C-alpha positions in Angstrom: -8.5 -16.8 -19.9 -6.4 -14.7 -17.6 -3.4 -12.9 -19.0 0.0 -14.0 -17.7 1.8 -11.6 -15.3 4.3 -9.2 -16.8 6.2 -8.3 -13.6 4.6 -10.2 -10.6 6.3 -13.4 -9.7 3.4 -15.9 -9.5 5.5 -18.7 -8.0 6.9 -16.5 -5.2 3.5 -15.2 -4.3 1.9 -18.6 -4.3 4.7 -19.9 -2.1 4.3 -17.3 0.6 3.2 -18.9 3.9 0.0 -17.5 5.5 0.4 -16.5 9.1 -2.3 -16.1 11.7 -0.5 -14.2 14.5 -1.5 -11.5 15.2 -3.9 -11.7 12.2 -4.1 -13.3 8.8 -1.2 -12.1 6.7 1.6 -13.3 4.4 4.9 -11.7 3.3 6.6 -12.2 -0.1 10.3 -11.4 0.0 10.5 -10.7 -3.7 7.1 -10.4 -5.5 8.8 -8.8 -8.5 12.2 -9.9 -9.8 15.0 -7.3 -9.3 15.6 -7.3 -13.1 12.4 -5.2 -13.5 13.3 -2.6 -10.9 14.8 0.0 -13.2 12.0 -0.1 -15.8 9.2 0.2 -13.2 10.8 2.9 -11.1 11.8 5.0 -14.1 8.1 5.0 -15.2 6.7 5.5 -11.7 4.8 8.7 -10.7 6.9 11.5 -9.3 5.2 12.6 -6.1 6.5 15.9 -4.8 4.8 15.9 -1.4 4.3 13.6 1.6 1.4 11.2 2.0 -0.6 9.0 -0.4 -2.1 9.8 -3.7 -4.9 8.0 -5.7 -3.6 6.4 -8.9 -6.2 8.3 -11.0 -4.5 11.6 -9.9 -1.0 10.5 -10.9 0.9 10.4 -14.2 3.2 7.4 -15.0 4.7 5.6 -17.9 4.0 2.2 -19.6 6.1 0.0 -17.4 4.4 1.2 -14.3 1.0 0.9 -16.0 1.9 -2.8 -16.7 2.6 -3.3 -13.0 -0.9 -1.9 -12.2 -2.3 -4.3 -14.8 -0.7 -7.2 -13.0 -2.3 -6.2 -9.7 -5.7 -5.8 -11.3 -5.4 -9.1 -13.2 -8.0 -11.6 -11.9 -5.1 -14.1 -11.7 -3.7 -12.1 -8.8 -7.0 -12.0 -7.1 -7.4 -15.8 -7.3 -3.9 -16.3 -5.9 -5.0 -14.2 -2.8 -8.3 -16.0 -2.6 -6.7 -19.4 -2.6 -4.1 -18.5 0.0 -6.5 -17.0 2.5 -9.8 -18.8 1.7 -11.6 -15.6 0.9 -14.0 -14.6 -1.9 -13.1 -11.2 -3.4 -15.0 -11.7 -6.7 -17.6 -9.1 -5.8 -15.1 -6.6 -4.3 -13.9 -3.4 -5.9 -10.1 -2.5 -6.3 -8.5 0.7 -5.2 -4.8 1.7 -5.6 -3.0 4.5 -3.9 0.7 5.4 -3.9 3.1 6.9 -1.4 6.2 8.6 -2.7 8.0 10.1 0.2 7.8 10.9 3.9 8.7 14.0 5.9 9.4 12.3 9.2 6.5 14.0 10.8 5.0 12.2 13.9 1.7 11.7 12.1 3.2 9.5 9.4 3.0 5.8 9.8 0.5 6.0 12.7 -0.9 2.6 13.8 -4.3 1.7 12.2 -6.2 -1.4 11.2 -7.6 -0.1 7.9 -11.2 1.0 7.2 -14.0 -1.5 7.9 -14.9 -1.0 4.2 -11.7 -2.6 3.2 -11.7 -6.4 2.8 -8.1 -7.1 1.9 -5.0 -5.0 1.6 -1.8 -5.6 -0.4 1.2 -3.3 0.2 4.0 -3.4 -2.4 7.3 -1.8 -1.7 8.9 0.1 -4.6 11.8 2.1 -3.0 15.1 1.5 -4.8 16.8 1.7 -1.4 16.0 2.1 2.3 19.1 2.6 4.4 17.1 3.6 7.5 16.2 1.6 10.6 13.0 3.5 11.1 10.3 3.6 8.5 10.0 -0.1 8.1 6.4 -1.3 7.8 5.3 -3.1 10.9 2.7 -5.8 11.5 1.5 -4.8 15.0 -0.2 -6.6 17.8 -2.0 -3.5 19.1 -2.4 0.2 18.3 1.2 0.8 19.5 3.9 1.2 16.9 6.3 -0.5 19.3 4.2 -3.6 19.7 5.7 -5.3 16.7 5.2 -8.9 15.4 7.0 -8.4 12.1 8.6 -5.7 10.0 10.2 -5.1 6.6 11.8 -2.2 4.7 9.7 -0.7 1.8 12.2 -2.0 -0.8 11.3 -2.8 -4.4 9.3 -6.1 -4.7 8.6 -6.7 -1.0 4.9 -7.5 -0.6 2.7 -7.7 2.5 -0.8 -9.2 2.1 -3.4 -9.2 4.9 -7.1 -9.8 5.6 -8.5 -6.6 7.1 -10.2 -7.0 10.5 -10.7 -4.9 13.6 -7.2 -5.7 14.9 -5.1 -5.8 11.6 -2.9 -3.0 13.1 0.0 -1.9 11.0 2.2 1.2 10.7 5.8 2.5 10.8 8.0 4.8 12.8 8.4 8.2 11.2 11.4 8.6 8.9 12.2 11.2 6.3 13.0 9.9 2.9 11.8 8.7 -0.5 9.4 5.9 0.5 7.8 4.5 -2.6 5.0 2.0 -2.1 1.7 0.9 -3.5 -1.4 0.1 -1.4 -3.8 -2.1 -3.3 -7.1 -2.8 -1.6 -10.3 -4.7 -2.4 -13.2 -2.8 -0.8 -16.8 -3.6 -0.2 -18.6 -1.2 -2.6 -18.1 1.0 -5.7 -19.2 4.0 -3.6 -16.4 3.5 -1.1 -13.9 3.1 -4.0 -15.1 6.4 -5.5 -14.9 8.1 -2.1 -11.3 6.8 -1.6 -10.2 8.5 -4.8 -12.2 11.6 -4.2 -10.7 12.0 -0.8 -7.2 11.5 -2.1 -7.9 14.0 -4.9 -8.9 16.6 -2.4 -5.8 15.9 -0.3 -3.6 16.1 -3.4 -5.0 19.6 -4.2 -4.5 20.8 -0.6 -0.9 19.6 -0.5 -0.2 21.5 -3.8 -1.1 24.8 -2.1 1.6 26.0 0.3 -0.6 27.3 3.1 -3.0 24.3 3.0 -0.1 21.9 2.7 1.2 23.1 6.2 -2.3 22.7 7.6 -2.7 19.1 6.3 0.7 18.3 7.7 -0.3 19.0 11.3 -4.0 18.0 11.2 -4.8 14.9 13.3 -5.2 11.8 11.3 -8.8 11.1 12.4 -9.9 14.3 10.6 -7.7 13.8 7.5 -8.4 10.1 6.8 -12.1 9.9 7.5 -11.6 7.1 10.0 -9.6 4.9 7.6 
């Protein structure tokens, strides 16, 4: 029997309306009740540099760990499967986290996600986002201005989408604390391992001042491995 969720709001996620334009996605205004915000954010990893980090390379407290447990709960997978008519029972989960952005032009570039990803969930965790830029955008093309929908990366806001060759998304660069989780189901254990290995190497590079500057200006296609 599945465990009950500790933080995720099952009713809110189940009620989210699937959309098909420009691709299959759904948005949940408040996937976690605001009453849990302080506990989760207090126990969240502290990320000193820009970019995303694999969860295995981060330290966090028990409340944040319980949130990860909710995402990994088969109950959550079945909610997604029922909403989108997709079978993810043989897929492998990966979780990475963004902590802040520098406003560099490379950040938030438009991309559809790797072909090895089957489904992506992005969960906002920022306690505040007073900026007009930096909102996550569902895009109709590889232009960040060609927007179908956008939302700020605030605590509890959740975007779910089926990955395809045109599932473009991104955001306009904006410096600030931009906390969010990206939870993906991928097609193989090998790709899941490569995801965490790549982020571990990136985390090491960003911890070294000279390498950190190089990573900051390197084109995305070389840094992300085509993701």
